[in-house]
C-alpha positions in Angstrom: 96.5 -23.0 11.3 93.8 -24.6 8.9 91.8 -27.3 10.7 93.4 -26.7 14.0 91.0 -27.6 16.9 88.5 -29.1 14.8 87.8 -32.9 14.5 88.7 -34.6 11.2 85.8 -34.3 8.6 84.0 -31.5 10.5 82.0 -29.6 8.5 81.5 -32.1 5.9 77.7 -33.1 5.8 77.0 -36.9 5.6 76.4 -38.2 2.1 78.3 -35.2 0.5 79.1 -36.3 -3.1 76.4 -38.8 -3.4 74.8 -38.5 -6.7 71.0 -38.1 -6.6 69.1 -41.3 -7.7 72.1 -43.6 -6.6 71.4 -46.7 -4.7 70.8 -46.1 -1.1 73.6 -47.4 1.2 71.9 -48.5 4.5 73.6 -49.1 7.8 75.1 -52.4 8.9 72.8 -55.3 8.1 70.6 -52.9 5.8 72.8 -53.3 2.6 71.9 -51.2 -0.5 69.1 -51.7 -2.8 67.0 -49.9 -5.6 63.6 -48.6 -4.4 61.8 -50.6 -7.2 63.4 -53.8 -5.8 62.2 -53.0 -2.5 58.5 -53.8 -3.4 57.7 -57.3 -4.5 54.2 -58.3 -5.5 52.5 -60.6 -3.3 50.1 -63.5 -4.6 47.1 -61.9 -3.0 47.6 -58.7 -5.3 49.4 -56.4 -2.8 53.1 -55.8 -2.3 55.5 -56.7 0.3 58.0 -53.9 1.5 61.6 -55.4 2.0 63.6 -52.4 3.0 64.5 -50.3 6.0 62.2 -47.4 6.6 65.0 -44.9 7.6 65.6 -41.2 6.8 68.2 -42.4 4.4 65.8 -44.6 2.3 62.7 -42.5 2.6 63.3 -40.3 -0.6 63.7 -43.3 -2.8 60.9 -45.4 -1.3 58.6 -42.4 -1.3 58.6 -42.0 -5.0 58.1 -45.7 -5.9 55.4 -45.9 -3.2 53.4 -42.9 -4.6 53.7 -44.6 -8.1 52.2 -47.8 -6.6 49.3 -46.1 -4.9 48.7 -44.0 -8.3 48.5 -47.4 -10.1 46.3 -49.2 -7.7 42.6 -49.6 -8.5 40.7 -49.0 -5.3 42.7 -50.8 -2.6 46.3 -51.4 -2.0 47.8 -53.6 0.7 51.4 -53.5 1.6 52.8 -56.1 3.9 55.5 -54.8 6.3 56.7 -58.0 7.8 60.1 -57.8 6.0 61.0 -54.2 7.1 64.1 -54.9 9.2 64.4 -51.2 10.6 62.3 -48.1 11.0 62.8 -44.5 12.4 60.5 -41.6 12.6 61.1 -40.5 9.1 60.0 -44.0 7.9 56.9 -43.6 10.1 56.0 -40.4 8.5 56.3 -41.9 4.9 53.8 -44.4 6.0 51.4 -41.8 7.0 51.9 -39.8 4.1 51.3 -42.6 1.8 47.9 -43.2 3.6 46.9 -39.5 3.1 47.9 -39.6 -0.6 45.8 -42.9 -1.1 42.8 -41.3 0.9 43.1 -38.1 -1.2 42.9 -40.3 -4.5 39.8 -42.2 -3.2 41.7 -45.2 -2.5 42.2 -47.4 0.4 45.7 -48.4 1.7 46.1 -51.0 4.5 49.2 -52.1 6.0 49.6 -55.8 7.0 52.1 -57.3 9.6 53.7 -54.1 10.7 56.9 -55.2 12.8 57.0 -54.6 16.7 59.4 -51.8 16.6 57.1 -49.9 14.0 54.1 -50.5 16.3 56.1 -49.4 19.3 57.1 -46.1 17.6 53.7 -45.6 16.2 52.2 -46.1 19.7 54.6 -43.7 21.4 53.7 -41.2 18.5 50.0 -41.8 19.2 49.4 -42.9 15.5 49.0 -46.6 15.9 45.5 -46.7 14.9 46.5 -45.2 11.4 48.8 -48.3 10.6 46.4 -51.0 12.2 43.1 -50.0 11.0 
């Protein structure tokens, strides 16, 4: 009998049927957003990231963050104080952005990293990369 002994929905990958480039639907409390709206210009000339840094959000945020790095003159600051949630994929994204900025001869600085992000970075032994 088809489906006998398997849980409902087994074999269906999460997010199946979601069109590429669609708004990212976050977990409870994260809402959905467009990556371009996740970055707001700050009066000091940098940007403020206002989005969760999670596996589900990284692909869209990655592209926009790389565009900001490419457009930056010599230094770019990103305020992380409004990041509501983070996981290891989000931490990896921040490290990738640092590497891309350095490869382009630019300096990327993160400001006001939330405690959860710093704890994850400390556990992963990469905290100095975010606080330097």
